[in-house]
LONUMAR-881921 format. One line per field, with one value per residue: chain; x, y, z of N, C-alpha, C, O in turn; residue number from 1. Coordinates in Angstrom, 3 decimals. Example, Ala and Ser with C-alpha at 12.3 -4.5 7.8 and 13.67 -1.06 7.14 Angstrom:
2
chain: (A; A);
n.c1: (13.190; 12.850);
n.c2: (-5.690; -2.250);
n.c3: (7.800; 7.080);
ca.c1: (12.300; 13.670);
ca.c2: (-4.500; -1.060);
ca.c3: (7.800; 7.140);
c.c1: (13.200; 12.900);
c.c2: (-3.300; 0.030);
c.c3: (7.800; 7.870);
o.c1: (14.236; 13.409);
o.c2: (-3.319; 1.138);
o.c3: (8.465; 8.039);
n: (1; 2);
This chain:
182
chain: (A; A; A; A; A; A; A; A; A; A; A; A; A; A; A; A; A; A; A; A; A; A; A; A; A; A; A; A; A; A; A; A; A; A; A; A; A; A; A; A; A; A; A; A; A; A; A; A; A; A; A; A; A; A; A; A; A; A; A; A; A; A; A; A; A; A; A; A; A; A; A; A; A; A; A; A; A; A; A; A; A; A; A; A; A; A; A; A; A; A; A; A; A; A; A; A; A; A; A; A; A; A; A; A; A; A; A; A; A; A; A; A; A; A; A; A; A; A; A; A; A; A; A; A; A; A; A; A; A; A; A; A; A; A; A; A; A; A; A; A; A; A; A; A; A; A; A; A; A; A; A; A; A; A; A; A; A; A; A; A; A; A; A; A; A; A; A; A; A; A; A; A; A; A; A; A; A; A; A; A; A; A);
n.c1: (-17.368; -16.458; -16.125; -13.782; -14.722; -13.094; -11.122; -9.031; -8.133; -5.367; -3.511; -0.739; -0.343; -0.324; -2.629; -4.343; -5.250; -7.254; -6.975; -9.026; -10.509; -11.422; -13.011; -12.454; -9.552; -9.356; -10.286; -8.448; -5.901; -7.150; -6.655; -4.161; -2.991; -3.999; -3.057; -0.813; 0.438; 0.649; -0.368; -3.163; -6.214; -8.231; -10.320; -12.077; -11.761; -13.248; -12.850; -11.481; -12.559; -13.791; -11.600; -10.374; -12.671; -12.423; -9.651; -10.697; -12.046; -10.696; -7.813; -4.707; -1.954; -0.541; -1.761; -2.590; -2.348; -3.982; -2.771; -4.857; -7.549; -11.274; -12.360; -10.234; -7.229; -4.670; -2.165; -2.951; -4.970; -2.887; -1.373; -3.326; -4.296; -1.697; -1.469; -3.816; -3.432; -0.509; 0.938; 0.763; 1.656; 2.177; 1.810; 2.204; 0.175; 0.342; -0.565; 1.063; 5.006; 8.143; 9.985; 8.996; 6.340; 6.830; 8.596; 6.810; 4.345; 6.174; 7.332; 4.652; 4.345; 4.288; 6.039; 6.481; 6.030; 4.621; 4.276; 1.675; 2.024; 3.554; 4.767; 2.846; 4.256; 6.388; 4.553; 3.968; 7.109; 7.026; 5.258; 6.660; 8.762; 8.141; 6.920; 8.749; 10.390; 11.497; 12.176; 10.055; 10.732; 9.338; 10.480; 13.114; 15.181; 14.088; 14.386; 17.208; 17.865; 16.395; 17.818; 20.000; 19.321; 18.263; 20.876; 22.374; 20.729; 19.054; 16.787; 14.760; 11.254; 11.038; 13.770; 16.212; 19.054; 20.534; 22.354; 23.792; 21.697; 18.919; 16.870; 17.309; 16.559; 18.152; 18.654; 18.718; 21.664; 22.427; 22.445; 20.247; 17.563; 15.287; 13.262; 10.659; 9.369; 7.329);
n.c2: (-7.192; -9.859; -12.968; -15.363; -17.386; -20.803; -22.812; -24.484; -25.580; -25.745; -26.835; -25.630; -23.554; -20.030; -17.928; -15.365; -11.724; -9.416; -5.979; -3.421; 0.053; 0.269; -2.309; -3.224; -3.209; -5.026; -7.012; -7.452; -7.886; -10.038; -12.200; -11.626; -12.465; -15.290; -16.964; -17.907; -21.014; -21.722; -19.705; -17.975; -16.556; -15.431; -13.785; -11.060; -7.157; -3.918; -2.077; -0.750; -1.398; -4.027; -5.443; -6.090; -7.259; -9.611; -10.165; -11.322; -13.388; -15.799; -16.742; -15.167; -15.323; -13.111; -9.740; -7.681; -4.629; -0.950; 2.047; 4.172; 4.688; 4.045; 5.783; 5.048; 4.892; 3.154; 3.028; 3.154; 1.082; -1.004; -0.761; -1.382; -3.720; -5.360; -5.272; -6.936; -9.667; -10.488; -12.082; -11.391; -10.914; -7.537; -5.358; -3.597; -1.680; 1.204; 4.286; 6.429; 6.888; 7.174; 7.873; 9.037; 7.676; 4.729; 4.866; 6.054; 2.988; 1.213; 1.816; 1.631; -1.065; -2.682; -5.126; -4.458; -2.103; -1.167; 0.423; 0.950; 1.413; -0.410; -3.531; -6.294; -8.664; -7.734; -7.067; -9.896; -10.352; -8.590; -9.456; -12.470; -11.849; -10.607; -12.396; -14.518; -13.039; -10.471; -7.169; -5.427; -2.982; -0.686; 1.317; 1.839; 4.302; 4.714; 2.666; 2.323; 4.242; 3.660; 1.582; 2.315; 4.007; 1.705; 0.039; 1.910; 2.589; 0.525; 0.518; -0.945; -2.091; -4.939; -5.624; -5.581; -6.110; -5.226; -6.888; -7.352; -6.522; -6.191; -6.609; -8.173; -10.613; -10.685; -12.700; -14.755; -14.431; -15.731; -14.095; -13.789; -15.351; -15.606; -15.128; -13.224; -11.048; -11.392);
n.c3: (-5.747; -8.306; -8.338; -9.689; -11.576; -11.356; -13.239; -13.598; -11.019; -9.667; -6.886; -7.460; -8.393; -8.919; -6.472; -7.341; -7.099; -8.487; -8.842; -9.617; -10.949; -13.440; -15.926; -17.772; -17.264; -15.686; -16.833; -18.825; -17.484; -16.380; -18.629; -19.579; -17.323; -16.699; -19.351; -18.862; -17.141; -14.959; -12.706; -11.681; -11.773; -8.910; -8.236; -8.856; -7.865; -7.890; -6.120; -2.895; -1.021; -1.802; -2.813; 0.049; 1.227; -0.326; 0.319; 3.112; 2.617; 1.418; 0.181; -0.859; -3.220; -4.610; -5.122; -7.409; -7.512; -8.699; -8.319; -8.301; -6.744; -5.962; -3.265; -1.744; -1.933; -4.125; -2.454; 0.004; 0.067; 0.054; 2.068; 4.293; 3.558; 4.183; 6.511; 7.307; 6.013; 5.673; 4.225; 1.321; -1.314; -2.818; -5.769; -7.050; -9.718; -11.949; -13.567; -13.920; -13.481; -12.670; -9.701; -7.551; -6.788; -7.104; -4.991; -3.106; -3.033; -2.316; 0.560; 1.323; 1.086; -0.786; -2.994; -5.317; -8.537; -11.266; -14.375; -16.291; -18.927; -19.870; -21.487; -22.575; -21.266; -19.894; -17.437; -17.040; -16.231; -14.148; -12.537; -12.050; -10.512; -8.384; -7.064; -6.536; -4.595; -4.932; -5.908; -7.804; -10.084; -12.514; -14.126; -15.608; -14.336; -11.895; -10.911; -10.339; -9.078; -6.614; -6.211; -5.328; -3.446; -1.454; -1.671; 0.090; 2.594; 3.610; 3.962; 2.366; 2.411; 2.080; 3.187; 1.665; -1.113; -3.024; -6.286; -9.068; -11.873; -10.737; -7.849; -5.156; -2.236; 0.968; 1.885; -0.195; -0.233; 1.589; 3.922; 5.456; 7.544; 6.894; 3.601; 3.126; 5.443; 8.107);
ca.c1: (-16.380; -16.245; -15.201; -13.550; -14.889; -11.806; -11.795; -8.053; -8.251; -4.574; -2.925; 0.842; -1.086; -0.643; -3.725; -3.885; -6.342; -6.675; -7.815; -8.566; -11.882; -11.945; -13.619; -11.619; -8.154; -9.485; -10.369; -7.367; -5.026; -7.023; -6.655; -2.697; -2.128; -4.614; -2.152; 0.355; -0.283; 0.771; -0.925; -4.254; -7.090; -9.334; -11.042; -11.314; -12.574; -13.166; -12.609; -10.758; -13.231; -14.189; -10.346; -10.627; -13.525; -11.818; -8.686; -11.041; -12.547; -10.109; -6.305; -4.279; -0.791; -0.525; -2.681; -2.000; -3.179; -4.549; -2.501; -5.728; -9.005; -12.472; -12.400; -9.319; -5.962; -4.088; -1.273; -3.777; -5.266; -1.943; -1.075; -4.355; -3.858; -0.294; -1.668; -4.914; -2.678; 0.368; 1.905; 0.065; 2.443; 1.349; 2.201; 1.226; 0.156; -0.267; -0.649; 2.364; 6.051; 8.919; 10.749; 8.264; 5.438; 7.937; 8.987; 5.157; 4.694; 7.192; 7.254; 3.566; 4.300; 4.396; 6.777; 6.847; 5.662; 4.392; 3.793; 0.610; 2.221; 4.536; 4.419; 2.353; 5.392; 6.904; 3.902; 4.474; 7.908; 7.022; 4.757; 7.081; 9.799; 7.924; 6.394; 10.143; 11.397; 12.739; 11.261; 10.351; 10.062; 9.446; 11.250; 14.826; 15.761; 13.523; 15.016; 18.438; 17.612; 16.232; 18.736; 21.242; 18.636; 18.536; 21.684; 22.649; 19.708; 18.882; 15.627; 13.564; 10.558; 11.736; 15.297; 16.313; 20.669; 21.061; 22.967; 23.613; 21.251; 18.144; 16.920; 17.107; 16.571; 19.540; 18.467; 19.609; 22.939; 22.929; 22.831; 18.916; 16.975; 13.639; 13.585; 9.702; 8.565; 5.955);
ca.c2: (-7.853; -10.391; -14.155; -16.292; -19.398; -21.780; -23.760; -25.243; -25.471; -26.720; -26.266; -25.182; -22.562; -18.593; -17.050; -13.856; -10.986; -8.263; -4.680; -2.067; 0.301; -0.045; -3.399; -3.824; -3.225; -6.144; -8.094; -7.599; -8.474; -11.564; -12.190; -11.905; -13.726; -16.450; -17.347; -18.409; -22.066; -21.607; -18.512; -17.751; -15.104; -15.859; -12.464; -8.787; -6.161; -2.804; -0.708; -1.039; -2.446; -4.733; -6.046; -6.212; -8.076; -10.633; -11.643; -12.055; -14.730; -16.331; -16.405; -15.088; -15.048; -11.951; -8.808; -6.705; -3.305; -0.111; 3.316; 4.940; 4.018; 5.175; 5.333; 5.052; 4.548; 1.667; 2.991; 2.804; -0.497; -2.159; -0.992; -2.486; -5.418; -6.087; -5.387; -8.267; -10.377; -10.103; -12.877; -11.708; -9.929; -6.589; -5.616; -2.130; -1.026; 2.650; 5.346; 6.893; 6.464; 8.018; 7.187; 9.024; 7.092; 3.683; 5.024; 5.610; 1.993; 0.670; 2.296; 1.145; -2.631; -3.484; -5.754; -3.912; -1.390; -1.501; 1.183; 0.380; 1.150; -1.505; -4.182; -7.665; -9.556; -7.027; -6.521; -11.236; -10.193; -8.189; -10.605; -13.833; -11.303; -10.417; -13.725; -14.825; -12.368; -9.263; -6.183; -5.067; -1.328; -0.794; 2.238; 1.912; 5.480; 4.643; 1.237; 2.668; 5.385; 2.772; 0.465; 2.818; 3.963; 0.620; -0.811; 2.506; 2.783; -0.780; 0.758; -1.261; -2.946; -6.351; -5.819; -6.272; -5.651; -4.883; -7.428; -7.245; -5.465; -6.646; -6.386; -9.675; -10.565; -11.333; -14.826; -15.297; -14.713; -15.930; -12.461; -13.662; -17.068; -15.505; -14.237; -12.220; -10.751; -11.788);
ca.c3: (-6.419; -9.506; -8.435; -11.228; -12.017; -11.037; -14.434; -13.262; -9.725; -8.844; -5.803; -7.752; -9.264; -7.813; -6.385; -7.684; -6.798; -9.213; -8.145; -10.674; -10.968; -14.634; -15.902; -18.769; -17.265; -14.596; -17.624; -19.706; -16.900; -15.750; -19.220; -19.437; -16.072; -16.765; -20.082; -17.762; -17.032; -13.127; -12.816; -11.811; -10.967; -8.279; -7.809; -9.217; -7.219; -8.507; -5.054; -2.128; 0.492; -2.296; -2.375; 1.744; 1.111; -1.032; 1.381; 3.961; 1.937; 0.702; 0.719; -2.105; -2.847; -5.073; -5.627; -8.063; -7.425; -9.380; -7.644; -8.188; -6.926; -5.859; -1.893; -0.947; -3.117; -4.090; -1.527; 1.229; 0.569; 0.628; 3.977; 4.945; 3.063; 4.525; 8.130; 7.548; 5.731; 5.996; 3.126; 0.420; -2.154; -3.809; -7.013; -8.055; -11.367; -11.944; -15.285; -13.447; -14.152; -12.022; -8.458; -6.193; -6.698; -6.497; -3.779; -1.813; -3.266; -1.799; 1.435; 1.877; 1.767; -2.214; -3.193; -6.883; -9.152; -12.626; -15.230; -16.844; -20.595; -19.761; -22.054; -21.547; -21.431; -18.842; -16.461; -16.592; -15.863; -12.707; -11.331; -11.536; -9.763; -6.700; -6.034; -6.177; -3.765; -5.283; -5.862; -9.129; -10.507; -13.618; -14.571; -15.326; -13.928; -10.494; -10.359; -10.616; -7.489; -5.275; -5.637; -4.432; -1.397; -0.486; -0.788; 0.986; 3.336; 3.757; 4.148; 1.781; 2.745; 2.298; 3.340; 0.152; -1.494; -4.963; -7.128; -10.775; -12.662; -10.016; -6.016; -4.312; -0.924; 1.917; 2.027; -1.386; -0.791; 3.059; 4.654; 6.013; 7.252; 5.904; 2.355; 3.675; 6.815; 8.192);
c.c1: (-17.263; -15.170; -15.138; -14.227; -13.361; -12.291; -10.534; -7.735; -6.884; -3.715; -1.438; -0.284; -0.541; -1.696; -3.755; -5.251; -6.218; -7.758; -7.803; -9.766; -11.720; -11.887; -12.293; -9.894; -8.439; -9.109; -8.892; -6.214; -5.254; -6.841; -4.946; -2.374; -2.678; -3.843; -1.072; 0.222; -0.046; 0.676; -2.391; -5.297; -8.500; -10.445; -10.613; -11.892; -12.303; -13.038; -11.957; -11.465; -13.847; -12.744; -10.676; -11.715; -13.314; -11.016; -9.364; -11.620; -12.158; -8.499; -5.351; -2.856; 0.165; -1.732; -1.665; -3.089; -3.082; -3.875; -3.753; -7.077; -9.986; -12.037; -11.599; -8.232; -5.117; -2.941; -2.176; -3.780; -4.038; -1.152; -2.109; -4.405; -2.959; -1.032; -2.894; -4.273; -1.407; 1.877; 1.724; 1.376; 1.970; 2.462; 1.593; 1.459; -0.630; 0.132; 1.088; 3.587; 6.605; 9.089; 9.943; 7.036; 6.083; 8.195; 7.803; 4.893; 5.115; 7.186; 5.697; 3.381; 4.274; 5.573; 7.131; 5.819; 5.819; 3.923; 2.419; 0.908; 2.837; 3.800; 3.678; 3.381; 6.134; 6.160; 4.316; 5.877; 7.987; 6.478; 5.752; 8.559; 9.511; 7.595; 8.103; 10.883; 11.628; 11.721; 11.643; 10.322; 10.282; 10.562; 12.765; 15.709; 15.669; 14.032; 16.339; 18.786; 17.214; 16.980; 19.920; 20.385; 18.638; 19.641; 22.559; 22.100; 19.617; 17.601; 14.498; 12.646; 10.306; 12.804; 16.616; 17.939; 20.202; 22.147; 22.893; 23.131; 19.795; 17.971; 16.650; 17.042; 17.958; 19.629; 18.574; 20.914; 23.705; 22.963; 21.451; 18.169; 15.979; 13.545; 11.832; 9.675; 7.319; 4.880);
c.c2: (-9.471; -11.975; -15.065; -17.190; -20.223; -22.739; -24.337; -25.547; -25.771; -26.526; -26.031; -23.876; -21.140; -18.365; -16.063; -13.339; -10.016; -6.749; -3.494; -1.384; 0.732; -1.561; -3.881; -3.541; -4.449; -7.274; -8.567; -8.194; -9.503; -12.200; -12.889; -13.100; -15.177; -16.936; -18.471; -19.660; -22.129; -20.537; -18.564; -16.971; -15.794; -14.946; -11.459; -8.467; -5.082; -1.862; -1.348; -2.132; -3.629; -6.320; -6.735; -7.289; -10.121; -11.427; -11.790; -13.525; -16.043; -15.870; -16.195; -15.035; -13.835; -10.922; -7.463; -6.043; -2.168; 0.838; 3.818; 4.339; 4.883; 4.521; 5.783; 4.470; 3.666; 1.643; 2.049; 1.242; -1.306; -1.812; -1.765; -3.873; -6.229; -6.331; -6.932; -9.076; -10.161; -10.845; -12.419; -10.521; -9.066; -6.253; -3.857; -1.487; 1.019; 3.231; 6.004; 6.504; 7.430; 7.496; 7.990; 8.032; 5.654; 3.962; 4.640; 4.205; 0.906; 0.688; 1.572; -0.772; -3.430; -3.421; -5.074; -2.805; -1.060; -0.334; 0.483; 0.722; 0.541; -2.637; -5.455; -8.211; -8.869; -7.103; -8.357; -11.182; -10.141; -8.617; -11.581; -13.011; -10.950; -11.396; -14.553; -14.394; -11.055; -8.216; -5.758; -3.170; -1.372; -0.117; 2.279; 3.294; 5.363; 3.757; 1.962; 3.851; 4.485; 2.107; 1.193; 3.068; 2.805; -0.261; 0.149; 2.395; 1.378; -0.736; -0.470; -2.554; -4.557; -6.692; -6.174; -5.511; -5.983; -5.804; -7.753; -6.407; -5.646; -6.698; -8.198; -9.690; -11.117; -12.218; -15.295; -15.416; -14.604; -15.255; -12.681; -14.977; -16.942; -14.626; -13.293; -12.349; -10.981; -10.928);
c.c3: (-7.006; -8.501; -9.853; -10.837; -12.259; -12.488; -13.892; -12.069; -9.095; -7.817; -6.141; -8.307; -8.016; -7.968; -6.812; -7.294; -7.684; -8.701; -8.977; -10.555; -12.364; -15.231; -16.953; -18.913; -16.300; -15.719; -18.485; -18.801; -16.375; -17.316; -19.388; -18.452; -16.698; -18.550; -19.711; -17.098; -15.040; -12.634; -12.694; -11.083; -10.761; -7.959; -8.641; -8.123; -7.619; -7.325; -3.845; -1.017; -0.409; -2.311; -0.721; 2.354; 1.041; 0.192; 2.685; 3.767; 1.554; 0.646; -0.820; -2.365; -3.499; -5.188; -6.297; -8.289; -7.698; -8.509; -7.028; -8.111; -6.194; -4.013; -0.911; -2.310; -2.848; -2.837; -0.325; 1.562; 0.209; 1.981; 4.672; 4.918; 3.677; 6.235; 8.493; 7.299; 5.318; 4.859; 2.179; 0.019; -3.071; -4.909; -7.407; -9.375; -11.262; -13.330; -14.869; -13.554; -13.199; -10.370; -7.522; -6.225; -6.458; -5.022; -2.723; -1.917; -2.293; -0.186; 2.162; 2.004; 0.430; -2.567; -4.913; -7.071; -10.506; -13.688; -15.986; -18.646; -20.882; -20.799; -21.473; -20.634; -19.878; -17.839; -16.107; -15.513; -14.278; -12.013; -10.956; -10.480; -8.227; -6.522; -6.100; -5.544; -4.446; -5.523; -7.132; -9.197; -12.054; -14.608; -14.397; -14.313; -12.227; -10.117; -9.757; -8.823; -6.576; -4.979; -4.992; -3.125; -0.734; -0.376; 0.304; 2.344; 4.592; 4.616; 3.443; 3.157; 3.160; 2.633; 2.308; 0.026; -2.881; -5.615; -8.474; -11.063; -11.277; -8.413; -6.454; -3.127; -0.612; 1.643; 0.621; -1.587; 1.137; 4.197; 6.133; 6.251; 6.497; 4.734; 2.987; 4.886; 6.719; 8.803);
o.c1: (-18.218; -13.986; -15.984; -14.238; -12.698; -13.402; -11.051; -6.571; -6.989; -2.917; -0.699; -1.348; -0.423; -2.198; -2.649; -6.230; -5.071; -8.932; -6.862; -10.534; -11.972; -10.808; -11.432; -9.169; -7.359; -8.187; -8.445; -5.518; -4.357; -6.955; -4.581; -1.799; -1.908; -4.803; -0.715; -0.323; -0.771; 1.660; -2.972; -5.215; -9.355; -11.462; -9.515; -12.488; -11.105; -13.144; -11.917; -11.091; -14.539; -12.830; -11.198; -11.712; -13.650; -11.257; -8.697; -11.629; -12.838; -8.095; -5.374; -2.352; 1.303; -2.814; -0.710; -4.169; -2.092; -4.387; -3.946; -7.656; -9.784; -11.633; -11.769; -8.514; -4.757; -2.716; -2.121; -3.255; -4.298; -0.486; -1.860; -4.501; -3.107; -1.044; -2.876; -4.131; -1.354; 3.048; 2.614; 1.867; 1.395; 3.612; 0.622; 2.444; -1.571; 0.985; 2.064; 3.505; 5.926; 8.247; 10.188; 6.965; 5.796; 7.946; 7.669; 5.153; 4.490; 7.038; 5.657; 2.637; 4.242; 6.268; 8.161; 4.969; 6.904; 2.692; 2.446; 0.119; 3.088; 2.579; 3.744; 3.307; 6.337; 6.877; 4.930; 5.904; 8.513; 6.752; 5.926; 9.259; 10.253; 7.994; 8.190; 12.024; 12.656; 10.521; 12.769; 9.896; 11.184; 11.254; 13.439; 16.756; 16.549; 14.299; 16.351; 19.651; 17.844; 17.166; 20.691; 20.602; 18.963; 19.728; 23.265; 22.874; 19.927; 17.292; 13.491; 12.998; 9.705; 13.124; 17.623; 18.219; 19.631; 23.221; 21.961; 23.632; 19.931; 18.994; 16.190; 17.505; 18.719; 20.623; 18.468; 21.472; 24.632; 23.398; 21.470; 18.082; 15.637; 13.742; 12.300; 9.873; 6.482; 3.717);
o.c2: (-10.040; -11.974; -15.349; -17.704; -20.152; -23.208; -25.303; -25.945; -26.095; -25.662; -26.200; -24.487; -21.202; -18.407; -15.577; -14.071; -9.591; -6.685; -2.708; -2.122; 1.935; -2.138; -4.741; -3.575; -5.008; -8.090; -9.697; -9.040; -10.176; -13.389; -14.064; -14.176; -16.043; -17.557; -19.535; -19.376; -22.650; -20.172; -19.192; -16.773; -16.316; -15.386; -11.065; -9.277; -4.903; -0.680; -2.578; -3.165; -4.371; -7.512; -7.837; -7.911; -11.135; -12.477; -12.397; -14.484; -17.056; -14.774; -17.032; -14.508; -13.588; -11.477; -6.757; -6.303; -1.697; 0.613; 3.949; 3.700; 6.048; 3.421; 6.431; 3.822; 3.322; 0.588; 0.878; 0.504; -2.499; -2.556; -2.647; -4.788; -7.443; -7.369; -7.686; -9.774; -9.430; -10.499; -12.853; -9.637; -9.492; -6.690; -3.376; -0.986; 1.634; 2.739; 5.927; 5.309; 8.387; 6.721; 7.613; 7.547; 5.296; 3.207; 3.696; 3.712; 0.021; -0.395; 1.097; -1.473; -4.660; -2.406; -5.408; -2.502; -0.712; -0.353; -0.740; 0.330; 0.487; -2.690; -5.757; -8.181; -9.591; -7.253; -8.503; -11.695; -10.887; -8.491; -11.753; -13.751; -10.975; -11.698; -15.372; -14.857; -10.741; -8.421; -5.653; -2.389; -1.952; -0.640; 2.620; 3.080; 5.676; 3.743; 2.110; 3.977; 4.570; 1.786; 0.638; 2.544; 2.756; -1.119; -0.359; 2.125; 1.268; -1.472; -0.796; -3.295; -5.130; -7.877; -6.878; -4.568; -6.896; -5.250; -8.399; -5.314; -4.569; -6.833; -8.939; -8.666; -11.725; -12.726; -16.513; -16.047; -14.014; -15.661; -12.151; -15.747; -17.734; -13.419; -12.262; -13.398; -10.888; -11.330);
o.c3: (-6.477; -8.162; -10.701; -9.718; -13.295; -12.733; -13.331; -12.107; -7.912; -8.180; -5.171; -8.413; -6.793; -9.092; -6.573; -7.149; -7.822; -8.339; -9.078; -9.937; -12.429; -15.092; -16.771; -19.907; -16.108; -15.710; -18.682; -19.363; -15.867; -17.016; -19.351; -18.615; -17.112; -19.007; -20.217; -16.031; -14.193; -11.991; -13.580; -9.870; -11.477; -7.423; -9.033; -7.413; -7.834; -7.649; -3.847; -0.461; 0.288; -2.015; -0.551; 3.417; 1.654; 0.788; 3.523; 4.538; 1.391; 1.037; -1.721; -1.373; -3.100; -5.379; -5.974; -8.820; -7.138; -7.412; -5.819; -8.990; -5.848; -3.635; 0.122; -3.318; -1.723; -2.244; 0.053; 2.395; 0.050; 2.701; 5.493; 5.737; 3.814; 6.896; 9.466; 8.303; 4.329; 4.706; 1.448; 0.721; -4.073; -4.967; -7.991; -9.917; -10.760; -14.069; -15.615; -13.834; -12.825; -9.917; -6.376; -5.096; -5.316; -4.082; -1.945; -0.820; -1.708; 0.379; 3.297; 2.690; 0.448; -2.613; -5.498; -6.234; -10.971; -13.676; -16.123; -19.507; -22.086; -20.949; -20.282; -19.406; -18.902; -16.849; -15.050; -14.395; -13.452; -10.819; -9.750; -9.790; -7.245; -5.398; -5.184; -5.509; -3.846; -5.340; -7.618; -8.346; -12.659; -15.481; -13.425; -13.702; -11.424; -8.915; -8.535; -7.955; -5.521; -3.805; -4.208; -2.032; 0.452; 0.502; 1.176; 3.263; 5.778; 5.553; 4.070; 4.074; 4.069; 2.536; 2.376; 0.767; -3.478; -5.378; -8.954; -10.800; -10.697; -7.741; -7.322; -2.625; -1.363; 1.125; 0.483; -2.484; 1.692; 5.275; 7.244; 5.294; 5.619; 4.873; 3.469; 5.499; 5.822; 8.844);
n: (1; 2; 3; 4; 5; 6; 7; 8; 9; 10; 11; 12; 13; 14; 15; 16; 17; 18; 19; 20; 21; 22; 23; 24; 25; 26; 27; 28; 29; 30; 31; 32; 33; 34; 35; 36; 37; 38; 39; 40; 41; 42; 43; 44; 45; 46; 47; 48; 49; 50; 51; 52; 53; 54; 55; 56; 57; 58; 59; 60; 61; 62; 63; 64; 65; 66; 67; 68; 69; 70; 71; 72; 73; 74; 75; 76; 77; 78; 79; 80; 81; 82; 83; 84; 85; 86; 87; 88; 89; 90; 91; 92; 93; 94; 95; 96; 97; 98; 99; 100; 101; 102; 103; 104; 105; 106; 107; 108; 109; 110; 111; 112; 113; 114; 115; 116; 117; 118; 119; 120; 121; 122; 123; 124; 125; 126; 127; 128; 129; 130; 131; 132; 133; 134; 135; 136; 137; 138; 139; 140; 141; 142; 143; 144; 145; 146; 147; 148; 149; 150; 151; 152; 153; 154; 155; 156; 157; 158; 159; 160; 161; 162; 163; 164; 165; 166; 167; 168; 169; 170; 171; 172; 173; 174; 175; 176; 177; 178; 179; 180; 181; 182);
């Protein structure tokens, strides 16, 4: 696990863990995230073991997790992270697009699913949406199908409804007291 030098450790910054087995991807995500004034990558991990070690040692607001990791999948890691640290928000990053992978990610406890082929701005949008309590899915067809399923079943991991073109928590509409389950 690689700890990041904490240049500007403002308490107002969102603390992020980046988990990907490819160093170049971790470095790229770190540069992208740290270009935002309110976001800070505090640690990087190349596998599930390192990621779990990191969340035991420090608190993160968000974990960006690759779906394919050595030793355990990003989905397994998400489930384990949510058990150990229920308040951490997980955004799954994947080379796969489509409904099946997005559904699996959300069922595992992730708040979002973004494809690696997305533009940098889209990844920042995904980060901001999940941090604001919304569900983010990068593929528009998958998002539509998930929105239909969530509004019909109410089975969304974050108990979400669909409004307009995006997902939002019931609490934004006065239907629930807490936006994120503990």
